[in-house]
Each structure stands twice: as C-alpha cells, then as structure tokens.
Backbone as a ProteinNet text record, in pm:
[ID]
protein_1_A
[PRIMARY]
XXXXXXXXXXXXXXXXXXXXXXXXXXXXXXXXXXXXXXXXXXXXXXXXXXXXXXXXXXXXXXXXXXXXXXXXXXXXXXXXXXXXXXXXXXXXXXXXXXXXXXXXXXXXXXXXXXXXXXXXXXXXXXXXXXXXXXXXXXXXXXXXXXXXXXXXXXXXXXXXXXXXX
[TERTIARY]
10695.1	10615.5	10528	10588.1	10513.7	10400	10420.7	10319.1	10198	10224	10118.1	10030.7	10092.9	10019.9	9935	9992.6	9920.8	9795.5	9808.3	9693.3	9585.4	9630.1	9535.2	9459.7	9532.2	9467.6	9364.7	9401.6	9309.3	9182.5	9199.7	9085.3	8996.8	9059.1	8984.4	8906.4	8969.9	8902.4	8784.4	8801.9	8694.2	8575.4	8604.5	8497.2	8426.6	8504.1	8444.9	8357.4	8402.8	8325.8	8192.8	8195	8070.9	7976.4	8031.8	7950.7	7887.3	7969.5	7917	7808	7826	7724	7593.1	7600.7	7479.8	7413.2	7493.6	7437.7	7373.3	7439	7385	7249.5	7237.2	7112.7	6996.1	7021.1	6913.1	6847.8	6914.2	6858.4	6729.8	6628.2	6504.5	6483.8	6550.2	6539.5	6679	6694.2	6819.3	6784.8	6842.9	6819.2	6953.1	6966.8	7085.9	7039.2	7085	7031.1	7144.4	7138.5	7231.3	7371.8	7391.3	7524.1	7535.5	7576	7558.5	7631.6	7753.5	7831.6	7849.9	7743	7746.5	7839.2	7860.6	7949	8096.2	8128.5	8267.4	8297.5	8197.8	8213.9	8227.6	8345.8	8370.9	8273	8231.6	8140.4	8003	7955.1	7817.8	7805.2	7917.6	7914.5	7816.5	7819.3	7732.3	7605.9	7606.7	7494.9	7460.9	7555.2	7531.8	7515.8	7569.6	7561.9	7417.5	7324.9	7184.5	7130.5	7174.6	7128.6	7173	7278	7325	7240.7	7154.5	7071.2	6945.8	6954.8	6854.3	6714.3	6703.9	6572.8	6526	6590.8	6557.6	6415	6334.9	6195.6	6181.8	6244.2	6231.6	6366.8	6370.6	6491.4	6459.7	6534	6513.4	6644.7	6640.9	6758.2	6711.8	6766.2	6723.2	6841.6	6821.8	6916.7	7057.4	7065.9	7195.3	7209.7	7287.1	7288.2	7316.4	7411.6	7457.4	7412.7	7299.7	7243.3	7161	7226	7159.4	7062.1	7104.2	7016	6979.2	6863.2	6829.4	6933.7	6972	7069.9	7017.2	7110.3	7070.3	7029.3	6901.2	6849.2	6762.8	6783.7	6705	6643.6	6654.6	6608.5	6459.5	6423.9	6283.6	6213.1	6288.9	6227.5	6180.3	6236.2	6201.6	6058.5	5979.6	5841	5813.5	5902.1	5878.8	6008.6	5998.5	6115.1	6080.9	6171.2	6154.7	6277.6	6259.2	6368	6323.7	6400.5	6363	6484.9	6466.3	6565.9	6702.6	6701.3	6823.5	6820.1	6891.1	6879.4	6842.4	6773.3	6735.9	6639.6	6665	6577.4	6526.4	6550.6	6484.3	6474.8	6390.9	6367	6416.8	6495.5	6534	6605.8	6691.9	6776.6	6713.6	6593.4	6528.3	6441	6469.1	6389.9	6331.8	6230.4	6169.9	6027.9	6014.1	5885	5779.5	5819.9	5724.3	5703.3	5746.4	5735.7	5589	5550.6	5412.4	5397.8	5505.6	5497.2	5621.2	5600.2	5709.6	5674.1	5766.4	5752	5868.8	5836.3	5937.1	5912.6	5999.5	5968.9	6091	6074.6	6177.4	6299.7	6289.3	6400.4	6387.7	6497.3	6492.2	6474.7	6387.6	6370	6347.3	6251.1	6225.8	6153.6	6185.3	6122	6041.8	5909.8	5824.6	5777.6	5837.5	5794.5	5814.4	5921	5953.3	5874.2	5794.4	5723.7	5614.6	5569.6	5463	5503.9	5633.1	5675.6	5650.8	5619.5	5592.1	5443.8	5405.5	5263.8	5197.6	5274.6	5215.3	5203.4	5244	5244.6	5103.8	5089.6	4959.2	4951.7	5066.5	5067.6	5180.7	5147.9	5247.4	5230.9	5338	5335.8	5445.3	5405.2	5500.7	5486.2	5598.4	5595	5696.7	5659.7	5749.3	5809	5729.1	5780.2	5698.8	5758.6	5686.3	5648.1	5519.3	5476.1	5405.2	5434.6	5351.4	5289.7	5159.9	5096.4	5048.7	5084.2	5039.9	5080.6	5207	5256.1	5191.4	5157	5097.4	4958.5	4886.6	4750	4744.3	4856.1	4856.2	4881.9	4901	4925.4	4792.4	4771.6	4641	4606.5	4704.2	4674.9	4684.1	4713.8	4732.6	4602.6	4609.7	4493.1	4504	4626.9	4644.7	4748.3	4708.5	4799.6	4796.9	4910.9	4920	5016.4	4964.3	5046.1	5053.2	5174.7	5193.3	5274.7	5216.1	5285.9	5355	5280.7	5333.8	5278.4	5353	5301.1	5255.3	5125.4	5068.3	5049.4	5061.7	5029.3	4948.4	4852.4	4771.2	4698.3	4637.2	4566.4	4432.9	4385	4254	4249.2	4356.8	4358.6	4344.5	4406.5	4395.4	4255.5	4196.1	4059.6	3965.5	3983.9	3902.1	3925	4050.8	4084.3	4035.9	4061	4030.1	3895	3831.3	3703.3	3715.4	3826.3	3848.8	3760.6	3699.8	3617.9	3671.1
12134.1	12012.3	12013.5	12049.2	12052.8	12154.1	12266.9	12370.9	12320.8	12243.8	12189.2	12093.2	12009	11914.9	11992	12098.2	12180.7	12242.7	12294.5	12353.8	12248.9	12126.5	12018.8	11980.6	11975.6	11945.4	12052.8	12180	12289.6	12277.9	12241.8	12226.9	12110.5	11999.5	11883.5	11917.1	11990.9	12031.7	12123.1	12212.7	12303.8	12225.7	12126.1	12044.2	11963.7	11908.1	11831.2	11921.1	12041.8	12136.6	12169.3	12191.8	12220.1	12099.8	11978.5	11857.5	11844.6	11865.3	11857.7	11961	12081.3	12185.4	12141.5	12079.7	12029.7	11922.4	11832.8	11725.3	11782.7	11880.8	11943.8	12007.7	12070	12138.7	12043.6	11914.6	11818	11778.8	11804.6	11764.5	11840.4	11767.9	11833.7	11823.9	11729.7	11714	11719.1	11792.7	11792	11761.1	11654.2	11614	11610.8	11691.3	11690	11638.8	11521.5	11456.8	11414.3	11459.6	11411.5	11465.2	11579.1	11641	11727.3	11664.6	11725.4	11857.4	11864.5	11987.2	12055.9	12108.5	12162.4	12283	12359	12474.8	12433.5	12314.1	12268.5	12198.9	12185.5	12118.5	12225.2	12235.3	12340.1	12333.7	12213	12197.8	12256.8	12237.5	12272.7	12398.3	12458.4	12566.8	12677.8	12724.6	12836.9	12790.6	12672.4	12621	12711.9	12798	12886.5	12809.9	12689.2	12610.9	12578.4	12590.1	12557.9	12646.8	12770.6	12860.6	12815.7	12733.2	12683.4	12568.4	12512.6	12399.4	12455.2	12475.2	12551.2	12489.8	12357.5	12292.4	12235.1	12274.3	12219	12256.6	12155.7	12178.2	12164	12059.2	12029.2	12041.7	12113.1	12124.8	12072.3	11971.1	11913.8	11916.7	11970.9	11969.2	11915.5	11801.9	11734	11710.3	11732.8	11698.7	11749.8	11874.8	11938.2	12044.3	12014.2	12090.9	12239.2	12276	12414.7	12498	12465.9	12555.2	12657	12764.6	12861.9	12947	12991	13068.9	12982.8	13007.9	12941.7	12982.2	12891	12927.9	13042	13120.4	13228.6	13165.1	13165	13098.8	13197.9	13205.2	13294.8	13220	13090.3	13009.8	13030.5	13043.2	13059.7	12926.6	12817.3	12687.3	12613.2	12646.1	12572	12605	12498.9	12518.8	12457.5	12365.4	12300.1	12296.6	12337.3	12340.4	12265.1	12175.7	12098.9	12122	12170.8	12183.1	12113.2	12014.3	11948.5	11925.2	11956.1	11931.8	11988.3	12111.3	12188.7	12294.1	12401.7	12513.3	12639.3	12623.2	12735.8	12823.6	12953.2	13038.3	13161.9	13173.8	13282.6	13252.9	13329.8	13312.3	13431.9	13519.5	13643.8	13623.3	13523.1	13508.2	13423.2	13375.6	13296.6	13388.9	13393.6	13473.7	13377.6	13305.1	13207	13252.1	13318.3	13375.2	13269.6	13153.4	13050.7	12942	12966.4	12866.5	12839.9	12711.2	12672.6	12593	12527.5	12445.9	12465.9	12490.6	12491.1	12389.1	12298.2	12203.6	12232.5	12277.4	12327.5	12260.3	12167	12083.9	12068	12099.8	12070.8	12159.3	12277	12371.3	12462.2	12495.2	12566.2	12716.6	12774.1	12919.7	12984.1	12936	12985.9	13119.7	13201.4	13331.4	13328.7	13336.2	13326.2	13462.5	13571	13703.6	13722	13665.6	13685.2	13593.4	13505.7	13408.7	13475.2	13591.8	13662.2	13700.4	13703.1	13742.3	13633.2	13511.8	13402.8	13405	13499.6	13522.8	13412.5	13331.7	13222.8	13093.2	13098.4	12979.1	12921.9	12791.6	12725.3	12631.1	12569.9	12474.7	12509.4	12510	12536	12429.7	12355.1	12249.9	12278.6	12291.4	12330	12235.1	12186.4	12096.9	12133.7	12115.7	12133.6	12273.9	12376.6	12513.1	12597.7	12705.1	12808.7	12914	12937.2	13021.7	13148.3	13253.5	13372.4	13378	13360.3	13336.5	13462.2	13579.8	13702.9	13707.2	13674.9	13686.1	13582.3	13466.8	13361.4	13402	13478.2	13515.3	13604.7	13663.4	13749.6	13673.1	13542.3	13462.5	13438	13507.3	13506.1	13375.2	13305.2	13182.9	13056.1	13070.4	12953.7	12874.3	12747.8	12660	12554.3	12519.9	12415.7	12461.1	12458.4	12487.5	12367.9	12305	12187.9	12221.4	12223.6	12253.2	12127.9	12080.6	11955.8	11983.6	11961.9	11976.6	12111.2	12217.8	12353.6	12421.8	12519.8	12608.5	12734.3	12761.8	12865.6	12997.7	13104.1	13238.5	13307.3	13387.4	13465.5	13379.7	13272.5	13185.1	13244.7	13347	13403.9	13456.5	13515.5	13564.6	13450.2	13336	13221.1	13162.3	13158	13105.2	13190.4	13321.3	13410.6	13383.8	13368.3	13350.7	13217	13108.6	12975.1	12922.7	12992.9	12946.8	12821.1	12804.2	12685.6	12693.3	12579.8	12579.5	12477.2
11092.8	11099	11224.4	11338.6	11464.2	11459.5	11392.4	11381.4	11301.9	11196.2	11111.8	11193.4	11276.2	11361.3	11462.5	11517.1	11614.3	11551.1	11427.3	11358.4	11331.3	11297.6	11269.8	11397.8	11510.7	11638.9	11673.4	11653.3	11681.5	11597.4	11470.7	11380.3	11425.5	11466.1	11513.9	11640.6	11732	11855.2	11824.4	11728.9	11690.5	11633.1	11548	11490.4	11598.5	11691.2	11801.8	11887.4	11910.4	11990.6	11923.2	11791.4	11717.9	11724.8	11711.9	11719.2	11858	11962.8	12099.9	12122.9	12067.7	12083.9	12019.1	11900.4	11834.1	11918.6	11976	12058.2	12184.2	12245.8	12366.4	12336.8	12219.8	12186.3	12167.6	12154.1	12136.3	12268.1	12380.8	12509.4	12538.7	12586.2	12627	12777.5	12843.7	12988.2	13049.1	13157.6	13232.6	13376.7	13428.6	13567	13638.3	13742.2	13827	13961.7	14001.4	14120.8	14213.6	14337.1	14438.9	14427.9	14361.3	14355.8	14480.9	14591.5	14722.9	14740	14695.5	14713.7	14579.2	14526.8	14391.4	14379	14486.6	14478.3	14470.1	14513.1	14505.7	14373.4	14288.5	14161.4	14053.3	13991.7	13892.9	13775.7	13736.3	13623.3	13654	13775.6	13808.3	13892.5	13928.9	14026.6	13989	13867.2	13831.1	13760.6	13703.9	13625.4	13507.2	13466.9	13353.1	13221.9	13216.7	13094.1	13055.6	13149	13121.7	13010.1	13005	12899.2	12760.7	12752.5	12623.1	12570.6	12653	12611.2	12545	12415.4	12341.3	12344	12341.8	12332.2	12465	12573.3	12704	12743	12779.3	12821.5	12973	13029.7	13172.4	13240.4	13352.5	13433.5	13572.4	13615.8	13748.5	13825.4	13946.9	14034.4	14169	14208.7	14330.6	14424	14551.5	14657.3	14629.6	14586.6	14565.6	14673.2	14775.1	14899.7	14884.1	14803.7	14804.8	14685.7	14626.9	14526	14601.7	14645.4	14731.6	14650.4	14534.3	14447.6	14328	14272.7	14147.8	14044.6	13957.9	13855.7	13768.9	13714.6	13624.5	13492.1	13467.1	13348	13271.8	13140.8	13057.4	12939.3	12936.9	12824.5	12799.6	12673.1	12636	12617.1	12608.9	12580.4	12705.9	12822.6	12944.6	12987.1	13004.9	13047.9	13184.3	13231	13360.1	13440.3	13568.5	13657	13784.6	13827.3	13950.4	14037.7	14159.5	14256	14383.1	14428.7	14553.8	14642.2	14768.8	14872.9	14836.4	14785.1	14766.7	14876.4	14859.7	14953.7	14877.5	14768.2	14683.9	14761.2	14761.2	14840.2	14767	14637.8	14565.3	14416.8	14351.5	14208.3	14128	14189.5	14123.2	13991.2	13982.9	13865.1	13755.1	13776.2	13672.2	13588.4	13459.1	13365.6	13262.4	13299.5	13210.8	13176.7	13064.4	13027.4	12999.5	12953.2	12911.8	13016.7	13138.4	13244.1	13277.8	13272.6	13300.6	13429.3	13474.1	13594.9	13680.2	13809	13906.7	14013.2	14040.4	14150.4	14244.4	14364.4	14457.2	14591.1	14630.9	14748.1	14838.6	14966.7	15065.1	15061	15000.7	14997.8	15119.2	15183.3	15311.7	15295.2	15376.8	15386.6	15250.1	15177.7	15043	15045.8	14948	14933.6	14803.6	14814.6	14696.7	14647.5	14697	14652.2	14502.7	14448.1	14307.3	14214.8	14269.3	14185.3	14101.7	14142.5	14070.6	13928.2	13898.9	13765.1	13660.6	13703.5	13609	13572.4	13492.8	13465.2	13383.9	13310.6	13232	13312.8	13438.7	13522.3	13537.4	13504.3	13513.5	13632.7	13668.6	13779.9	13874.8	14003.8	14106.4	14213.9	14238.8	14339.1	14439.3	14566.8	14671.3	14788.6	14841.1	14955.7	15061.6	15187.7	15301.8	15307.7	15282.5	15284	15381.4	15428.5	15501.8	15398.4	15380.2	15270.3	15314.3	15243.8	15246.4	15107.4	15097.7	14969	14896.9	14945.5	14879	14732.6	14702.8	14565.3	14473.4	14527.8	14446.1	14398.1	14477.3	14440.4	14316.4	14274.3	14156.1	14025.9	14032.6	13911.6	13840.5	13730.7	13665.1	13595.2	13539.4	13464.1	13548	13675.9	13762.5	13771.7	13728.5	13730.6	13840	13877.6	13978.7	14080.4	14206.3	14316.6	14409.8	14426.8	14513.7	14626.9	14750.6	14868.1	14953.4	14980.6	15055.6	15181.1	15297.3	15425.2	15439.3	15409.5	15420.1	15544.5	15594.1	15697.8	15625	15630.7	15545.5	15618.8	15543.1	15592.2	15483.3	15521.7	15427.9	15325.2	15369.2	15275.5	15230.9	15299.5	15265.6	15121.7	15072.7	14934.5	14835.6	14867.3	14777.5	14779.9	14896.4	14907.9	14822.8	14826.8	14745.2	14596.4	14557	14415.7	14361.1	14433.8	14383.8	14432.3	14523.3	14573.9	14657.9	14727.7	14809.7	14933.5	14970.9	15093.4	15190.7
[MASK]
+++++++++++++++++++++++++++++++++++++++++++++++++++++++++++++++++++++++++++++++++++++++++++++++++++++++++++++++++++++++++++++++++++++++++++++++++++++++++++++++++++++

C-alpha cells in the first residue's frame, strides 16, 4: 500500500514539474534586483537556470554584489541585457548571438575586450566605467553608443567610426 502511494506522489511531482517548466518558458523578462549576496544563495549562485527560460527576451540584474562573472548564458531568445551595480567584470561566458542591447552601469573593473563578439549589437549603454574602447570600435551594427560618466581611453577610434565631433 505504501509503495503505491509513493508511486502516485512521484507521478504527481513529475506532472507538477512539467507544468512548472511550461510556466517558466512563458517568461519574457527576468529581473533580479537587490540580491546582495548572490553567491550565498543556492538558488541564484550559478544563474544557470536562465538558459532554461526559453522565451526570455530581457535579462536584468541590478545591485547583486557578488555576481563576479556574467552568468553562463547561451539562450538564443535574449536580445537585451541590463547589468547595474553588480561586480560583473567580463563577458566571456555569455554566448548570446542575437543580443541587440547591452546596458552596463556601475559595475567595478569591467573588461570590455570580449564585447566585440556581439556582432549584432545595435545599442550599447555604459555608465560609471573605466573603458578601453578598442573592442567597441569593431561592432559593425552598433547604431547607438551612450557613455555616462565614464573615464575613457582610446576614444579616437570611436570618433572615426561614428563621426563624433
């Protein structure tokens, strides 16, 4: 009798899991805001679950102190990414071929060398960063570059590319 109840519970859990997966796939926006110690939170530590969000278009992570690296993301549906006041310092683990907008503000010691791989990027908004802009100048589809309170290096390549005066 106990075994039969156990099998029924397992079946119910499996159905609930499938239902939750369907519901998760409907999300188009994910906003994680103010999770200060993200590395101490078992749910958010790796942020690998983001790849399971099949229809996700916008990913926003704000004021999460210990997100040192961008989460490993390979989703093809994400087109806009916002990171603000985290400690994210590289883009190596993000493989987003269809990314059109990056908004990156107030993250400490950021490395933008890897940003050149986002060839479909149309808008780039950066605030409060120390920048070396060599890699940004290779973005062929970039139509809008917004720099807010940045310390700039090598801006001459951008002036040539965008015709800024």
